[in-house]
N, C-alpha and C positions, 0 to 999 in steps of 0.2 A: 808567662811561660808556655809557649805555643808547641804542639804534638805534631811529630810528623805523621804521615797517613799508615806507614808500615809499625809504626810504634801503635797507634792507635786499632788498627787491628787488631795485634797482637792483642790487648787490654781484653777488645771483645771476646779472640777466641780461647783468654787465659778464663772467663767470667763464665761462657760455655762451659770448659772441662769442668768449672766447681759446680754450676747445674747438675749436668750430668753424672759426678761423682755423687752427686748427694741425692740425686736421684735412685742410682745401685743402692745406695746405703739402706734408702729409708724401704725399698721394694726387699733387700734383704732382711730388715727388722721387723716387715711385716712377715716376712714368710715364718721367719723364727716364732712370730706372736702366734703365728695360726698353729703351728707347730704343740707351742707350751699349751694354747686353749685347747688341743687332739687331747693330749698329755694327760690335763686336769680333768676332762671327760670322763679319761677311762680311769685315773686315780679315781674319782667319785663314784665310777662303776664298782670298782674293787671296795669302798666302802661301804656300797648297798650290798652286795653280797656280805659281807663280813655281820651287819646289823639285820641281816636276814637269818643269818645261821642262829644268831642270839637268840632272836623273837619267834621264828616263825617254824612251823611243823615242817617236815622234809619236804613233803607234795610240794606244798608253796613255795620252800624254796628254793625245789628245780626248778618250775615256770616261771616264776621271776628271771633265775639264772640262766636259763633258757633265752629269752627275750635279749637280756641286758647283754649275751654273749654275741648271740646271732647280729644283733647291732654293732656292736664293740669289734666283731672280726670283720664285717664288712667295712667299717671304718680304716681299720688298719689298713688292709688291704687298697683303697683309696689313697689315702694318705702316703703309704709309699710309688702309688705308680703317681702321683700329683708332686713327689717332691725329686722323680723323677724327669717330669718334663718341665718342672722348674729350673731344677739345674741344666738343663736343655738350652733352653730360651735365656737364661742368664749367660749361659757360651757364649751363644748367639751374638747378644748387649754386646761382650767384651771383646769379641772380634772385628764388629763392627766399629767399638770406638778404638781401637787400635789402626784399624783401618784409614778414619778419621785424620788420628792421630799424625798418621804418616803421610795422610793427604796435605795436613795442615803443614806439615813439616816442609815438602817436598815444594808445598807453592811461596813458602816463604823464600826459599833458593833460588826459585826461579824471578821471584820477585827483587833481589838482591844482585840475578844477572842482570836484569832492566835497568836499575839503578846503575850501574855501571857501564852500558851504553849508554844511557841519559849524559854519562861523564863524557863520554867520546865525543858523543854529538855537542854537545855542549861546548867543549873546546874546541872542537873546527866551526863553530856557528861564532866563536866569540873573532878567531882569523876573518872570516868571511865579513863577519859585521861591517864594515867601515866600505868595504870594494862596495858591496850591493847596497849601499846606501846611496851611492854615488849613481849608480846606472839611472838613468834617466826614465827608461822602462819602467822600472819595477816605482821609483818616485810618484811616475805619473797615476799607475795602477793603483798605488797606494792612495793618493788622496781622491783618487775617485772612488774608492771602497768606502775613504772616510766619508764622502759629501754623501754621496748613496747613503750609508749608516745612518746619518743625523736627518736627513730626508723620510726614512721610514721610523724614525724615533719619533719624530715629530706628527707623521702621519699617526701613526699607533697611540698618542699623546690623546692627539684631538680623536680619534676613534671612543677611548677609554671613556673620555668626556663626556662624548656623547651619550654612549650609554649608559655611566651613571646618570645624567640628566635625565634620560628616558626612565631609568628605574624609580628617580624624584618627582620629577614631573607629570611622571603617568600616573601617579597612584590614586589620584582623585578620580580617573577613570575608571582605573579598573575595582574602584570601591563602591562603583556606581552601578550596581547586580541591574538595571534597565538599561544602560547604555551598554556595557558588557554583553547582554543580552541580545542585542539588535548587533553589535561589532559582532559576535560569535557566527552569530545569524548570516553576514554578509550580507545586511538589508544598504539599499541603496548602491548596491556593486551589484555586477553581472552574473554575478554568483549567487543570488538572492533566491532562495524558491519557497513558495509559500501559494496555499487558493486564497482565492478571493476572501473568506473569514480574516483568515489570519493579518493575509497583508491589511484588510483593512483596521485592525484590533493593533499590528502591529504600528501601524502609520500616525494612531493614537499615542499610541507611546512615545514615538519619536518628536510630535510634536511637545506630548508634557515634556520630555527631558530635550528638547533643543537639537536634537542628534544629528540633523545637517550640518547644523555649524558649528559646533565640538569635532564632529569627526575629521573631516581634514587636520584638523590639528593633531590629535592622537594617531592619521596615520602618517603623518609627516614625522611625529616624534620618533614613530617605530621605525622609517623606510633611511630616514638618516646615518643612523650607526648601521644599517647593514651598509650601505654604499661607502658610506666612510671605511668601513673593515674590507671592503672588498678592494679599496683604495689600496689601502695599508699591506694587506696582503700584496700586491703586487709590486709595493717598491720594496716589499722584507725581499720577495723573490729577486729581484735584480741584484740590491745588496747582499745577499747571499751567493749571488755567482760572480759576482766581484772579487768577495772575498774568495770564493774558490780559486780564481783565476790569479790570484795574489800566492794562494798556496802553493799552485803546481811553479810557479815561478820561484818562489822559495826553494821547493823542494828540487826543481832540478837544478838550481846553484848550488846546493847540496849533492845533488849525486856526480855533478858534475867536478867538485871538488874532492869527490871519491870517497862522500858519507855514504853511498846507497849500501855497500856493505853493512854498516851501521845500523840503517834504517831496516834492513833486511832481516837485520839480529832483531832488534826493537819487537818487530812485525812478528818473528818468530814465537821469542818471548812471551807478549799479550795474545796468541793463541796457546802456548802452552797453559799461561793464567786461566783464559775462557775455559779452556777443555779440563782442567783441576775444576773450578766452578762448577762446573755441570756433573764430574765426577762426584762431586764433595754433597751437591743436591741431591742427587740420586740415593745416595749413602746414607744422606741426613732422613729421606723418609723411610727406607728401610729402617734406621735404627727407630724411628718414630713409631711405624708397624712392630717391633722386636719388642721396645719397651713397653708396648703396650699389651701387648701377652704377656710380658713379667708382671705388669704389673694386676692384670686382671688370674693370673695365678697364686703371686705373692696376696693375695686379696681374698683368697679361698674363692673365685667368682667362677671357679669349674664347677658344671653344675653336677657331676657326678659325685665328688667331693660334699659337694654342700649339700647333696640328697643323705648321703649315707652318714652323714657328720650332723645334720639334721634328725633321721633316725634315730641315731642313737641318742641325743638330746632329751629328743620322746620319749625313748623309753625309761629314761631317768626322769620322766615329767610323770608317767602313769599316776592313776589314781592310787591301784595299792599299793606302789612305791613313798607315795606323798602320806599315806596315811600309814606307814609304816616309821615314816621319819616324825611322824605327828607325833605318836605314839610312842617313841622314843622317848622325846623331849618331854612326855607328859610324865614319864615314870623314870623317875631318876635312880640310877646303878653307875657306879664307876665305869665299868665298860661304855654301857651307852653314850655317857655324857662326852668319854674320848671318840668316837668314832660320829657324833653328830658335831661335838666343835670341829674334827676335821673334814666333816663333807663343808659345813658354813663357811669355814677359811678356803673350801675350794671352790666354794661357789664365788666367793668375793675377791680372791686372783683372777674366776674368769671374767666375773664382770667390769674389773680393771684393766684386764689386758683387752675388752672388748672396746672400751673406750679408748684406750693408746691407740686400740687398730684406727678407729673413727678418726680419731686426728689425724695419725699419720695417712691418710687414705687421701684427706682434703688435702694434705702439704702436698702427696704426690702431683693430684689434679694438678694445683696451682704452679710444680714446677714443671708441670708438662706445659700450661701454656707457656709459663715463660720462657722456655727453653725457644718454642715456635716462635714465640714474638721475636728472640735477641737472632732467629734463622732470619726472617723476614728483616731485620737491622742491618745484619751481616751481610745479607741481597744486595738489598739496596746499595749498601757502603761497596763493596765491589761492583757493582754494575755500572755508580758513578763515579768509579774511579777514584774515589777518595783514599784509597790504598799506596795511592801511585807516590814515589816518596819526593814528586814537587810537590802535594797536597799538604797543606798545615792546616791547623785547629786552635783558634786563640783560647779556646776553653778549657785550660786543663784537668778541669773538674769533671768533663765529661769521662776520665775515668776513672774517678774517683768520688766523688760523693754522689754526684749526678747517676753515676751506674750504680752504685750505692738505691739509691733512690728508686730505679728504676726495676732492680732485681728484688728490692722491699715490697713494690707494688705502692708507693708515695706519687707516683707517677706512669702514666700512661705509655707506652710504647710509641703513639705516636708522637707525643708531647716529646719524648727521648730523642727520636728520631727526628724532629723538627730542630732541637736545639745543636743537634751534629750539620744540621744542613745550614743552619744564619752561623757556625761560628767556622766554616770551613770556608780557605783562599789558597790560592797558587799562590807558592815558593818566590819569591824576588827572583825579576829575571824570566818567567815562565813565558811572559808574552812576549820577550822578545824573539827579536829575529832568529829563528829555529831553532827555538827554545821552547813551541810547545809541542812538538812533532812525536806522536804518540797517545796526545790524547784527546778526549771530545772535543771537537772543532778545531783541532789543531792545537789547542791548551789556551787560547786567549782567554783571558780573564773576561764574564762576561758581566757584567754593570751595565750603567745607563750614558755613558757616554762611550761616543766612538771613538777606537782602536787609534793609534796606540798610545796616545795620554790612558787611556783609560784603561785597558788592555781588552779591548773586546767591545762586540755589541748582543745584546742580551734578547736573543732573537723567540717571540714567544712560541709556544708548541698549540699549533693549531689540531693538532688533534682530540683536542678536549671541549673544543668548540663548533667552528662551522657560521657558514654562514649567520651574523645573526647574534652568535656566542660570544660570550668574552672568553679569551685564551686563557687555560690557566697555567697562576705565575705571572702573567705577564709580563711588565718590564720594569720590576721590581723583585725581581727573584733575586737578587744579592750575586756575589761572585760561587765561580765553580759549580753552577746547576748546572748543567746538563740537561737538554729539553729531554721528555720521556720521562724522566725519574717520579720518583713517587711525591707527591706532596699532599698536606692536608691531612694526614694520619693514613692516607693507603698505602697499602704495601703490595706489589706486582710478582711476588717470589712465586712461582708456580707450587702443585704441592698435587702429588699421586698418591691414590690409595684413598683410604677411606675417610682419611680428613680432610679431601677435598681440596680446591682450589682459593686459597685466602688471597684477596685483593683491597678489602675496605678495613676500615678500623671495628672498634668495636672488641677491645680488647680486656682480657678478664685480668683483674687486680686483685687485691688480697695477698693475707699471707705474710711472712717476712723472710727473709731473707739469712 
């Protein structure tokens, strides 16, 4: 069973809400744990006061009580101020979450309007399809575009084969260190620069490895792919130009039949979606910063409170207090035993709380990493128009088992996104005349065969290569992959603030969801 683009995005949105919800719950849990540890320390201090009153003379009691009370008073004041800061930070996150929820709802409504306009345009295209097909000018331009696309495809296939040969057949040359030394030095060319002694020694090396015979072969092996790629890129440019002219003819026919208002409405909706995405990106970055502040405060990492609580803990670890406790353990009385047991219990509870806190801190780090990865995926998803109502996904598990695997850390974000790309396709009729308006490259399905039979031509993305470089994705990218998107695990979502800009893989895994 396939999944439509809007439904798939809604599932990712729901997963994001779950992550944020758990982040908030853990932050609150950590805050409560920090408060409990503080109260346990205060209770422990009071127990030592009671023990001192039983076993020490009043002068020493006063000294100990003063040391404990001073640290306790400062800690209590800092805890109160810290609680206020934490409450404000949590309120900020809640406000941002509400704003994100509102933006998500409003964006979904615009996407629904966009689907309505698509249906209107589709009805108009059905009415015009037969007449445009009989238009000699359109038929001729379509035939030309298909022919140019086939030539471009053949040229690129030859280029990729030549590049593969360069990699395979050039390996023995590249592994010969003496040959590569001479090659990189430009030996035998006008670019070679060396003094007489070096020239003499290089000449001996060249005779040893047979450089004069092998150099032309290696040069040709490198030159052929460069020339083929230049030729292929010229053919691609011509094919793209012909396809653009055909698009203009389609658009003119649509407008002449009264479709311009519909197209304008679709463009307007698309711009609204783009604006929403920009707002959501900025708001998500704000939330990331706010969540980091909450995490810091809820983990008790505020320097002021750490200092005062540490001071209280140090006061309770003083040598004279530990001696008092040791003496009470050695001499068994009813009152001593009760207080000592209560102190031991308090310390055991504090240790358990601290262990639980460490585990929750690690979980919070994992959730923050997973949230950012899911934001990357959602960004690419919308950037490549996968949320378009005409976009479909063959693999239903993408919003089920595979989503859970990603959230648990069983598969990386790069792997999960790759599965989305491989599963994506455009719905039936998308590549028909007029059916692709509003999609990248007018929505023609990108395959290895020229349209209309195959639904479109998969142009390579030259921004990753340049002369002599293999374009990323090539001609085997599958359906529905507009050029310029993330492939191979890299994500293009820009990030602001201290978290920086993440454009490449290396995602954290681990933890359970």
